[in-house]
N, C-alpha and C positions, 0 to 999 in steps of 0.2 A: 750373270744377265736375270733380273727377275721374272718369276714365272706368273703368266697370266692366266685366271682361271676364270670359268665361265660362269654363268647365272647358277649353276648348279656345286659350283665350287671344286670343279672338275679342270685340271691342266690342260690347256690346250693351246694350240699354236695362235698366233695373231692374223686372223685373216684379213684381207683388204677389201675384201667383195662379200655380201651377205648373200645367204642362198634364195633365190628369185622363185624358187618352185612353191607350190601351194602343196602340201604335204598332207596336210589333212582334207583330202579330196571326200566329198560327199560318195558312200556308196549306195547302192540299191535297198541294202539291208536298213540304212538310216530312214527310209520311207516308212517302214514298218515299226509297230510297235505291240507289245503283249497286252497292253491296256492291264496293267496289275490291280487297279482299285477295282475292277469289275469282280462284285463279289467279294470283297475281301474281309478277312475273318481275322481273329487274333492268331491263328496258328500261321497263316498264308503272311501276315505282316511280319510275324518272328523269323519265318523262313527267310524272307526279303532282306531283313536286316542283316541276318548271319551271312547271307552271301556277300553285303557288302563290307562286312568285318573281314571277310577271306579275300576283298581287293576286286571282287566281282560287283561293281556299283552300276551296272546296266538296268537291271528291275527296280534299284532304289531310285537310279535318275528319273525313269521312265513315272513310278510311281509319285515320286514329288513334283513332277512337271502337272499329273492330274490333279495333286492336291490345290496347287494355284488356280487350276481353272473349273474346279468344282466347290470349293469353298470361299464364298464372296469376302467374307470376314478376315481368312488368312492372307488371299490376295490383296487385301486393302491396307494391311499392317504390314506385309513386306513391301509394299509400293512406297508406302509411306518412310520405311527404313532406307530404301534405295535414292527415292527422290529428295531427303535430308541432304546427303552429300552431294549429289548431282548439281542442287541449285547454289552451293559454296562459292566464293569467289577464289580463284587460282592464278597464280603466278608463278613462274620459272625464276629461283634465285642463284646465283652463282656460288661456288664452295667458298670463292674468298672476293669481297666485293672490291678489295683494295688489288688484286692482282687482275691484270689486263688480260692475262690468258683465260682464266675464269670466267672472265665477263664476256668474252667471247664465245666460250663453251655454252654458258647460259643464253647467250643471244641466238647462237646456232639451234639448240634444242626449242626455245620459243616459236621460232619462224616455222619449224619441221611439225611441229607439235598443234601449233594453229592451223595446220593444213587436214588434221583429222578430226573426226567428231568425236570430241571428247566426252561430251554428255552420253553418245550411245556407248563409248568405250567404259565409261564409268558405271552404265547402268549394267552392261554386259558381265564386268568384272565383279559388281554387287552383288550378282546372282549366286555368289559363293557364301552370303550369309544365309542361305535358305539351304542350300546343296553341301555346304561344305568346302567345296573348291570350284573354281570357273577357270577356263580355258580360252585363249584368243591367239590366233595366227597372224602374225604379221607378214604380210605381203610387200616386200620389198622390192625397191625400183632403184635403177642404178643409173647414172650418167656422169654429170659432173662431180655429183655427190651421191650417197646413199641415203634414200628417204624411205620412210615407211608410206607407201602409198594408200595402204587402209589397213586395218585390224579388224578379221571377221572370228566372231565366235563360235567355236567349237562344241556340241552338244557332250555333257558329261558320260555318257553311256559310249563314247567312241574313247574311252581310257580306262585302265586298270590300275591298281596300286599295288607295288610289289616292295613292301614294308613303307618306307616314308618316300619312295619313289615314284613317281607318276609316269607311266609307259603308254603308248598311244598304239590302240589295237588297229591293225591293218590287214589286207586280205592275205599278205604274207604271214602274217603273226596275229592270226584271231583272237588267241588264248591269252600267250604270256605277253603279248605286246613289242613293240620296239622302242628303243631309246629314243628321247627325244632330242632333237639336234639343239646345241645351244645359239641364242640370239635369235631365234624364230617363232618362239611361242612366248605370250605373256600368262604365267600360272599366278593368281591369286588365290590363297588359302584364307578361310576365315578362322582365327586362331581365338575363337572364344575359350576353349581351354586345351589343354595338352593332350595329344593322341594321335590317332589318324584323322586325317581331313577327311574321310568318308562318314566318319560319325561325329563331326564337328559341325554340321550344319543345324539352323535352327527347325528346320522340317522333321530332322531325325527327332529333335525333342518334343515336338508337338505332335507327331505321327499317331500316338496313341489318343491324345486328346481328338483328331481329325476321327479315328476309326468311332470313338464312343459318340461325337457329334452326329456321324454318320446314321448311326443306330437310331439315335433319339430322333432325327430327322424322319427318317423311313417309317419308325412306328408312330410318330405322330402323323403322319399322312396317311397311313393305315388304319389309324382312330378317326381321322376326320372324315375318311370316306365311309367308315360304318355309321359312326353318330351323326355325322354332320348330313346324312340325306336321308329322307324319309322313307321307312319300308312300307312298299306296296305288298299288302297280304291277303291271298286270297281263300276263304274256307269254303269246305264243300260237306255234305251231308255223308254221314257214313253209309256206306251202301253203293255211293256213286260209283258210276264204270271208269274204267281207266282212261276210255276215249273223252269223257267228259272231264278228268281229272287234268288231262294233258292239253286238252282245251282252254280251261282256266288258266293254266300256267303260261301257256302262249298269249294269252289275253294279258294276265299280269306283268309280263316282261315286255311288252308290245309297247305298255304306258310309258317306261323308262327304262334306261339301261341299270343293271344292276340293283342288289337290295332289293330283291322281289323272290317270291316265292309261294306256294299252297300248303295248307293243312288241314287236317279234319275240323270239323266247325267245335269238337269237344277238346281240342288240343290248344295249347297256347306255347308261345315263344317269349322268352325273358332276356332281358340284358341287362344284368346286374352289374353296377357300377363300383369298381375298385374304390377304397378310399371311404370316407366319411365327410359329413359337412362340416365339421371340427377342423380335419386333418387333412382335408383338400381333396381332389378328386383327382383321378388318373390322368386328366388333361394337364395339371399343375406339373406332373413331374417331367415332363419332355420339354417345354421350355426351361424348366430350371436347370435339367441337365445340358442343354444347349447354351445357356447363358455362361454356365458354370464353366464350359469349354471355351466360350469364346475369351472370357476372363483370363484363364489359363494361357490360351494362346497370345492374347496381349501382353501378359508380363513377359512373356518368354523372348518374344519379337522385339517388342518397344520399352521393356521395362518398367511398365505401367499400365493402367488401364482407364485413368481417367478421361483423357481424351479420346477414346474408341469405345466404352461402353457406359451408358447412362446408370448413374448409381445413385439412390438416395441419400440426402444429406452430404454431398459432394458440392461445394460451395467454388465460388470462383476462385478464392486462395490456395485452397488443394488444385484445383483446375491449373494454375499458373503455375502451380511448383512442379506439375507434371508435364512438360512440354511435349509436342508430338512426337519427337524423338528425345529420349533423355539425354542430357549434354555428353555424359560419360561414354554414352555409347557413340555419339555421334563423333568426338572427338579420336576413336578408339577404329572407327570406320574410316574417316578421313586420313587419320596416319598410317593405316595398313594401304589404303588406296596409294597416297604419295609414295609409300616404301617399294611397292609392287611395281609403280609406273617407272621409278627410278631405276631398280633393279634391271627391269626386262626390256624397256623401251629408250630410256635416256641414256642408259652406259651401252647397248650398241650403237646408238646414234653418234655418241662421242668418239667411241673406239674405230668405226669405220670411216667417221669423215675428218676428226682429230688426232688419231693415233691412239692405241691400247694404252700407252702409257700415261695419258691423261684420265684415263678412267678410275685413277686413285684419288682426283679431286673432283668427282662428279657434281655438276648443277644438281637441285632437288626441285621438286615439285611442292610447294607452298601452297597447303588448301587451310585457308582462314576459316577458322571454327568460333571467333571470338563474337559475341552477341553484340547487334548493332547499338550504338549509343543512342542514350537519349540526349540529343542536343537541347532540348529545353529547360532538361534538368542541370544539364552544364553550364547553361548561359545562365540559369538562375544563381548558380552556384560562384561564379565569375563576378556577377552582381554584386553577391553579398561580399566578396573578396575585396571590389574596387569602394564600393561606397560603404559598406560599414567596417571592416578592417582597415582599409585606406591602403591598401597593397597598389603600387604600381605596377600596371602588364604593359607590355609593348604591344602595340596594334597589330606589329606583323606576326606575333606569336596568335592571338586572337584571330586573325584572319586565317591563317594556317591551320587550326585546328577548327575551323568551321567551315573552310575551302569557300571561304569570300576573297576574291581579288580585290587588289587595290584600284580604286576608281582613276581614270585618265584624268589629264589635267583639264580638257574641256567638258567632260562627262558631266550630265545632269546629276544631281545628287538625291536621296531620296534618306528619310530618317530625321530625327531631330537635330543631328551635328549639322544640318546644313541649312537649318533654319534659324532665322534673325533673334539673336538672345532676347529673351524678356528683360523688360526693365527691372532694375531692383527694386523692391518695395521694402516697409519695414526695418528691419534693423539693417539689412543690406543698403539700405538708401542712405541710412545714418552713417554707415561706413564710407560710402561714395562721397557724403557733402552735399547732396540735393539739395536745391534751393527752395524756400517755401513754394508752394503751389503746384511742385513737379509732380505729385502722384496724381495720375488721371484718372477722373471720376466720367462717368456717363452724365451726357448731356441730359437725357430724360429720368431726373430725378426731381422730386419734390424739394421745394424751396429749405423746408426744415433741414432735409437732410443736407441740402448742398452746405446749410451753415456750421451743421457740425463738421463737414467735411473741411470745412475752411478751418474750424478749429484744429483739426487734425494736422494741417498742413504748417499752420503758426505753431504748433506744439513741437512737430519734427524739426523745423528751422531754428527754435530756440535752443531745444535741447542738442541739436548738432555739436557746438563747441565740449560742452561735457561729456558726450559721447565719444567724441574726437579723444579727448584726453585719457578717458579709461582704456580706450582701446590701444592707445600708443603704448600706455605703460603695460599692458600684457603682450603687445609683442615684444616690447624690450626683454621682458621675462622670458618669454619662448626662445629668443635669440640667445639669451644667455645660459640656457638650460642646457646641460649635457645629456640627461636622458630622461625618460618618462618619469622616473621616483625623483628627480631632481626638478621637473617641470611642476609635478604635483606639490611638494613641498613649496617650492617660491610661491606657487599660487595661491597658497593656505596661508603663508605668511604674510602675503601682500593684502590680502581681503582684509585684513583687520586695520590696515593703514590707508584704504581704499576710501578717495572722498566721493560721496553719493550724495552728499547733500544738495547740490546744484540740481543734478539729474532728477532727486525726489521732490524738490520743490516745482520743477516743471510737470510733471506727472500728476502730482498734487492738484496743482492750479488747473491741468488739463481736464483731470476727473472732474474737478467743480463746477468748470464751465459746461462739459457735457451734460451734468446730471441737472443744472439750471438751465440749459436749452431745452433738455426733455421734459421737464415740468412746465416751461414757458408753452410750450405746445402740446401739453396734454389734453 
């Protein structure tokens, strides 16, 4: 008998019912945080990262949560990365579309997944992009069948890492943690690079940029406070009593808060500015450092900077090349989410409801990452193929490609195909053998123009026999030709013997009469 493995690759019995308990129950400790970003220094940041390397990700997780709360730019790029996957079309596909049992598996999974808030689920799982991993607990509900009633996100600080295995911290095991049961948790890892999941998150990559940017913002605010507020300075003569000096100080301070003081009248206070007129002032250093950190954060999270950071010389062509989320990152995120959902949600759904032997041929979540088709461009391509190349294309194929249903028999039609065909003119009229006077003319034309129109009608009628003879000869050549090269050779060979004298005579006389009519009415 084949051994069934759980989502972690461990041999297990084949349970018929899922565990309906909520295991990751919130504790009192979850309500408190150490706020590790308060007074963050390079030494403290390094210590927090070393703790995570040893498996204790509590303070790192708390720190990363504060990153998203305190840095608007970092929060925006992470939200862009997450929302890009949430907005993609999704569908459950069978392992084998020709196998009826596989189709039934896919239909069951589709029905049960549709009862979940898939957008919230994907958003919670995409939290792994920033923090390296994200965990959600499945709350099962059993009756006629086992279904995931809801999936709740669990904070990362509730877990610890033992090598490559994640363990749940509980009141009974607050340090080493407990082994996570199978088919109960959805564990999504951000596999940006090899190694521990605690070190793989994007917030780990940009943590130093956050620290440097935080220093720059703090110093910039202090700079603005000192140099952006006018100084109220009171002066007193030497020998002034302490009582009068204190009274002067109270008066100066009472004018407005901060930036006030008193000095002897023969003393002075200077504020020498760093930098120079040619190299820039000290105030230029702060925004330059902040912009550098923001660009580094954008590159790390989105793979580019043009859609998030304004840069001189960045044209629309470069901007279009840098989509909001780079295509390769979007495809990787979607594939990773689909793999996690198949392993941790679809697999137990099929196992509990259809039998664990069916888990070897699982349905999968298909997340469509293809770019929207430019239908206008496609329509122009079809027009060129039909009109210029002469390719014959079935109407059913065109309707399916553009999503246009076939009209009903009694349905009102729109477009040129439903309009009455325009009467042929010129060469088409000659081919149709139209009689003289058949070319329509406006009644509101001068008599001179009507006379010329009459000459046109008479010429067409007189030239019709000659044109029909030439057309019939060409038609015989086309019917006899075997391919395009043979047709070309036959036409060129027949051209030398083609009798065009009658048609040439009609054209010459028509041209002469038209010129005479023009001269007569000039």
